[in-house]
C-alpha positions in Angstrom: -0.3 0.0 0.1 2.9 2.0 0.5 4.6 1.7 -2.3 1.8 1.9 -4.4 1.0 5.6 -2.7 4.9 6.2 -2.9 5.2 5.3 -7.1 1.9 7.4 -7.4 3.6 10.6 -5.9 6.7 10.0 -8.2 4.6 10.1 -11.2 2.6 13.2 -10.2 6.0 14.6 -9.9 7.0 13.5 -12.8 3.9 14.0 -14.9 4.0 18.0 -13.6 7.7 19.1 -14.9 6.9 17.3 -18.3 4.1 19.4 -18.3 6.0 23.1 -17.0 8.7 22.4 -19.1 6.3 22.1 -22.6 5.3 25.6 -21.2 8.2 27.1 -20.9 9.1 25.9 -24.3 6.0 27.9 -26.0 7.0 30.6 -28.0 6.8 34.4 -25.6 5.1 35.9 -28.4 1.9 33.3 -27.8 2.8 33.8 -23.2 2.2 38.0 -24.6 -1.0 36.9 -26.1 -2.3 35.1 -23.3 -1.4 37.7 -20.8 -2.9 40.2 -22.8 -5.7 38.2 -22.9 -5.6 37.7 -18.9 -5.5 40.8 -18.6 -8.0 42.5 -20.8 -10.4 39.7 -19.5 -9.4 40.0 -16.1 -8.3 37.1 -15.7 -5.0 37.8 -14.8 -5.9 37.9 -10.4 -6.0 34.5 -10.8 -5.7 32.6 -7.1 -6.7 29.7 -5.3 -5.0 28.0 -2.1 -3.6 24.6 -1.9 -4.7 22.4 1.4 -2.7 19.5 1.6 -4.1 16.8 5.2 -1.8 15.5 6.8 -3.6 12.6 6.8 -1.9 10.6 3.8 1.2 10.8 5.8 0.0 9.3 8.8 -1.6 6.9 6.7 1.3 5.4 5.6 3.4 6.0 8.8 0.4 3.5 10.6 0.1 1.5 8.6 4.0 0.2 8.6 3.4 -0.1 12.7 0.4 -2.1 12.0 1.4 -4.4 9.5 4.2 -5.3 11.9 3.3 -8.9 13.5 5.8 -8.9 16.1 4.7 -6.2 17.8 2.3 -5.9 20.8 -0.2 -4.1 20.9 1.6 -1.3 23.7 4.9 -1.6 20.9 1.9 -0.4 18.7 0.2 2.3 20.3 4.1 3.6 21.4 5.5 3.3 18.4 2.1 5.5 16.7 3.1 8.6 18.5 6.2 8.0 16.8 4.5 7.9 14.0 2.3 11.3 14.6 5.6 13.3 15.3 7.3 12.1 12.1 3.8 13.4 10.3 4.3 16.2 12.2 7.9 16.7 11.0 6.6 15.8 7.2 4.0 17.6 7.0 6.0 21.0 8.2 8.1 22.6 5.8 5.1 21.3 3.0 3.2 23.5 4.6 5.4 26.1 4.6 6.3 25.3 1.4 2.4 25.3 0.3 2.3 28.7 2.1 5.0 30.5 0.3 3.9 32.8 -2.6 7.1 32.8 -4.0 7.3 29.4 -4.6 3.4 28.9 -5.5 2.7 32.0 -7.1 5.0 30.7 -10.8 4.1 27.3 -10.8 0.5 28.4 -10.2 1.3 30.9 -13.8 2.9 28.1 -15.5 -0.6 26.4 -15.2 -2.6 29.0 -15.8 -0.3 29.1 -18.9 -0.3 25.3 -19.8 -4.4 25.8 -19.9 -4.7 29.0 -22.6 -1.8 27.4 -24.3 -3.8 24.0 -25.5 -7.1 25.9 -25.1 -6.4 28.7 -27.5 -4.4 29.0 -30.6 -2.6 32.0 -31.7 -4.4 33.0 -33.8 -7.9 32.1 -31.8 -6.2 34.3 -28.9 -5.4 37.9 -31.6 -9.2 37.7 -33.0 -10.4 37.3 -28.8 -7.7 40.4 -28.0 -9.7 42.6 -30.6 -12.9 41.3 -29.7 -12.2 42.4 -25.4 -10.3 45.7 -26.5 -13.9 46.7 -28.1 -16.4 48.5 -26.1 -18.3 45.1 -26.1 -16.3 42.8 -24.7 -14.7 45.4 -22.4 -18.7 45.3 -21.0 -18.5 41.6 -21.0 -15.1 41.6 -19.1 -16.8 43.6 -16.9 -19.5 41.6 -16.4 -18.3 37.9 -16.1 -16.5 38.2 -12.7 -19.8 39.1 -11.0 -21.6 37.3 -12.5 -21.3 34.0 -9.8 -21.7 35.9 -6.9 -24.7 37.6 -8.3 -26.4 35.6 -10.0 -26.1 33.3 -6.0 -27.7 36.8 -4.8 -30.8 37.4 -7.0 -31.5 33.5 -7.2 -32.5 33.0 -3.5 -34.9 34.9 -3.1 -36.7 33.1 -6.1 -36.4 30.4 -5.2 -37.4 31.2 -1.4 -40.9 32.7 -3.3 -41.2 29.2 -5.2 -40.5 27.5 -1.7 -42.9 29.9 0.2 -45.8 29.0 -2.6 -45.4 24.8 -2.5 -45.4 25.3 1.4 -48.6 27.5 2.1 -51.1 25.6 1.0 -49.2 22.1 1.7 -48.9 23.5 5.6 -52.3 24.7 5.3 -53.3 21.1 4.9 -50.5 19.4 7.6 -51.8 21.7 10.4 -55.9 21.1 9.5 -55.1 17.3 10.1 -53.2 17.4 12.9 -56.0 19.8 14.8 -58.8 17.5 13.0 -56.1 14.7 15.3 -55.9 16.1 18.1 -59.9 17.1 18.6 -60.8 13.2 17.6 -58.4 12.3 20.4 -59.6 14.4 22.7 -63.3 13.4 22.2 -61.8 9.6 22.6 -60.8 10.6 25.9 -64.0 12.2 27.3 
């Protein structure tokens, strides 16, 4: 199990390094087109965070202890505490790396460039840039970033009204039935 997880991690690192080298090989002209397009559309301010839970590390180390048939339960308990301490030691530099924008931002930018590079060719980027430089394109660029927030804020009241329309008659019918059951119960106890 541990070997499989380690192999997967190594393959992911190799794949990521191959992708990054392909991005670095793209033309500087196309990179500039991507920069221009992102600036025009407001997509140059991409932020994100990476969460790296330590559970996987702890599970690998605990498995080593758990799978050893020659250890007593007390020894396993002691070694699990040691595994927990090792997990903290391993997780700390990874967490520091992931929270260091000077290291993460360039990697993130390369991924973003790769996505644009594989999605659009230079002709398409030129066409998109020409469109987003027009008044209509600028209006679209200003409109799109806030669209999700606007839909969320305006969707809530619409759904709430529909739910109230559905709920009103059903709630009234249930109230009447419950009131009738209470009356019937009271008559039966007289």
